N, C-alpha and C positions, 0 to 999 in steps of 0.2 A: 749708325744713325737710328735704325729702327729700335735698337735696344735703348738708346738715349731717349727717344720719343716715348717709348713705353714707360720708362722710369719717370719721366716728367709728367706723363698723363696720370700715372699711379700716384705721384706726389700730390698733384692738384686735386685728384679725386679724394685722397686722404684728408687734405686740408679742408675741402668742402664738407666732407663727412664730419670732421671735428667741429666745424663752424655750426653744425646743426645738433651738437651734443654738449653736455656739460657733466663733469664728474664731481661727485661729492665724496670727500674722504673724511672719516671720523677717527679721532684719537682720544684716548681716555687718560685722565690724571690718575686713575686707580687701576682696576682690573682691566682685562681685555674687553674690547668692545663687543657687545652682544645685544641682540633683539632691539635694534634701533627702529622706531616707528616714525614714519615720515608722512606728513599731510601737506598737500600742495594747494595753494590758493592763487588766484589771479593777482598780479601786481598792477593794480590800477586804482585810481581814485575816481569814483563814479558816484554822482549824486543820485543816479537812478538804480543803484544796486544796494543790497543790504550791507550792513556793517556789523560784524565781520562778514565777508562774502562767502557764498557757498563754496566748498572745496572742489577742486578739479579732480582729485583722486588721492589714494593712499598707497603706501608701500611699506612692507615689513622686511627688514634685513635680519636674517637669522645667522648669527655667528659670522658676520661679514662687516668689514670696516669701510667699504666703498661701494658706490653704485654709479653707473653710467646712464644718464637720462637723456631723453629726446623730446620731441614736440608733443607727445601724448600727455606728458605731465608738466612740461615747461613750454608754453606757447610764447617764445621769445624771452620773456621774463616771468618769474614767479616768486612768491613768498613761500618759504618752506618751513613748516613747524617740525621740530625734531624732539624726540624724547627717547631715553634708553633706560634699561634696568639700572637703578641706583644713581641715575643722573637727572639733572633738572631739565625742564622743558625750555627750549629756546627757539629762535627763528633766524633765518638768513635769507637774503635776496640772492637769487641765482639768475644767470643770463646765458643763453646758448652761445657757445663759442668763446666765452670769457672764463679764464682759469679762476678757480675758487680756492682760497687758502684752506688748509685742513681745519676742520671744526672740532674744537676741544669739548669733550663731554666732562662736566664737572659735577661734584656732589651738590644736590639741590639745597636751596635756601628758601626763606619765606618772606613775603611782604606783609607788613602789619600796619594797622591804622584803626581809626574810629570814624563812624558816620553819625552826624547829628543835624538837628534843625536848630538854626541860630535863635537865641533869645534877644529880641530887640530892646534897647534902652535909649530913651531920649535924653541927651545931654548936649545941648547946642548942636543938635543933629543926631540921627539914629546911629547907635553904636551896638556892637555885639557884646552882650554881657555874659555869654556862655552859650550852651547848647543843650537841647534835649536829645538823648540817644534815639536813633532810628533803628529799630530791631527788624530782623527778617529781610533786610535789603540784599539784593543780588549784587555781588562784587566780582568783577572780572579783571584779571591781570592781562593786559594786552601788549603785544610787541609791535612796534611800528606806528604807534600813535592811534588816533581815533579811527583811522581806516585800516588798522592793522589786524592781526590775528589773535585769537584767545589762546593764552598759554595755560591758564588754570582758573578755577572759579572757587568762590566761597560764599558765605552768608554771614551777616552780622548777628551777634548774640543780643541778649536783652540789654546790654550796656552799650550797644552800637559798635562793639569791637569786632574786628575780622582778622583772620590770618589766612593767607593764601600760600600753601606749601608747594614745593615741587618746581621752583623756578631756577633756571640756570643763572648763577650769580655773575656770569660774564656779560649779561644783557645790559645795554645802556639805554636804548630807546623804549623805556617801559612807561606805561601809564595804567591807571586804575579807573574803570568805568563802574558807576554805581547806579542801579535802578531800584526804585521803591515805589509802590503804588501811591498815587497822589502827589508825587514829587517830580520835579523836572530832572532829567538825566544829568548826572555830573561826571566829569572826566578830569583827572588830575595826574600830571607827570609824577612818577615816584622812582626811587632808587633803593635797591636792596642794601647798599652800603651807606645810606644816608645816616648822619650822626644826629643825636638828639632824640627826643620823644617821638613816638609814631605820629604822623600827621592826622589832622581831623578834616574830613571832607564834609563840608556844609551843604545841606540840601535845601531847596526852595520849594515851597508848596505850589501846586498848580492844579488846574482842572483839565478834564479830558475833552477831546474833540470827537464828536460822534458823527457817523454818516452811514451811507448805504450805497451799494453798487447795483445798478439796474443793467442787466445783460440779456441778450437773446436767450431763448429757452435752451438751446443746444450748447451753450458755452459753460465749460467747467471752471468755476471760480476757486476750486480747492487750492491750487498752487499760488494764488495771487496774494501778495502782501501790499499793504499800504505804507508808504514811506513818507517821511517829512523831509523835503528837499533842503539840504544844507544842515541837517541835524543828524549826523551819523548815529545809528543805534536806536533811533526813534522809529518804531514800526509797529504794525498791527496785522494780525491774521483775521480772516473773515469768519463770521458765523454762517450757519447753514442758509440763512435767508439773505446773505450778502451784506449784512450789517457789520460795522466795525467800531471799535473804541480805541482811539489813539491817545495813549497816555504819555507822560514824560516830556511834553512840549513846554518850553519855558513860558511863564506868564507874560502876557502882552504880545507874544509872537503869533503870527498868522501865516505859517509857512505854506508854500506851494506843495501840494500832495502829488505823489507819483505812485503809479501802480507797477509793481515788479512781478514778473511771471505771467503777464497777460498773453493770451494766445495770439499767434501771428495774425496780422491783418486787422486787429481791433484797435481802436483808439478812442479818445474822449477829449472834450474841451478842457482847457486849463481849469483846475479846481484849487481853491485856497481854503485852508482850514480855519474856520471861524467858530469860536465857542458860542454856545447858546443857539446855534443854528444847525439843522440837520443837513450836513454836507452830502451832496449827491453826485455820483458819477453815472453818466448815461453812455454806455458803450455802443459804438457804431462801427460799421466796416470802414476802415481807413483806405485812403487812396495811395497809389504808388506813382512816382514820377521818375522816369529815367531820361537822361539826356546828356548834353555836352556843353562845356563852357568854351566860348571862343572870344577872340578879340574883335571888337565891333568893326574896326576899320579894315582889317585884313582877313577876317574870318578864320584866322589860324587858331587851332585848338590851344587852350591854356591848361596845363596840368598843375597839380599840387595847389588847387584853389579850394577854399572853404565854400561849401554850398549849404544853405540852410533855409528853413521855412519856419517863421516865428522864432521862438526862443527854446524850443524843445528838440527839434530834429535837425542835426548838423552832421554832415559828412565831408570828406575831402576827396575831390576829384582825382582820378588816377593820372598817370603821366600823359595820357592822350586826351584828358579833359572830360572823360566819362564819369557820370555820377548816378546814384540811385537813392532816392528818398522814399521811405516807407512810413506807414502809419500816419499819414497826413489827414487832418480834419477836412471833411467835405465843406464846400462853400467857396467864397471868394478869398483868394490868398495871393501870395507873392513868393516866387522862388528868387533868392538872392545869392549871388556869387561874389566873393570878396578875395581879391588878390593883394598881397602885402609883401613889401620888400624894403630894403634899406639902401639909400644912395651913398655916395662917397663921403658926404658930410654926416653920415650916420643918422639921417633923418628918415622917419618912417614914411613910405609912400603907399597909399591905399587907393586901389581902383575897384569900383563896384559896378555890377550889372544886375538888372532886375527884370523879371519876367512875370507879369500878372497872369493869373490863371483862375478858372472856376472849375472846381473838382466836385465830382459826385461820389457817393458811397461805393467803395470797392473798385473805383475806376483805376485803370492802368494807362499811363501816358508814356509812350516810348520815345518820342522825338522832340523833347523839350530843348530848345536852344536858348542859353543865357549868354548874351553878348556884353562883355565888359568894355566900358568906355576907355 
């Protein structure tokens, strides 16, 4: 019995270990696999993060065709960019505990196309009569769509033509992102194996959104980026005085602006990008609210409930109903908890609880109770 118990314990321990790991195996259509370069990115769609996202880490395989990965590079799920000597760059999604088919390294191919500004012609409505080439535009081949990772880059020539070499021809979820000064960002799905002439990506002229960030004297704004919510790839870095110029926003759009890389504890009121107006961020110390979600009638804790304050800060309470909201704006506000389920008739049932609060800068509330009706 003792031997059987030890074997069973060892088996379960091994199963748990493998559930926290994932193995990547590479095979080649040509020579032996060598010098595979891996870059790991978070697998998440987030309006408050840059696109493409900053990498988690990198790994180089020298004369090896496999690697065993853990949470240090794959936090549950990750997007992995791979490239090897003589092979095209590609990407794959990996998940801890999920077997991954072998990844085939193939000879690289290129994406080709043209970038231009349309020429309008009035004939019972505006029509495109051609285009003017856009030279010097930055062109990025992306895997995984507009929230994906960059596989390779290029630039348009004087005729607006581009060629992006070094792409794995086995990739299917490919798109091309184009950025040019004074034009709205453009993104177009593309395929290496597409038949016919190279596609033309049409650019629309736009104007920039300008603004400034006011922060306490001891705050480092160096890592901060200004993002346009809902417009992946539209972002700006700050000048030394906290000023910024946000280009590539579509004409007529006034997006919510988000600060990425802000120091912990700081927050700001919602800001919308408006052309012709100097947009301003005023950073203040944010409040923190910790508490519990309970059922109003029984006071029993309710887990797996969405808890939010306004439309920026949202968390999910744990199995015991505990939650923590950070970076909350000082002033009069309301903590809202929302529980949602489906009944036997497949109808959505929603129950809501609200807790009004008045918060001061830097305040920490430890005992907030939100009761759901």
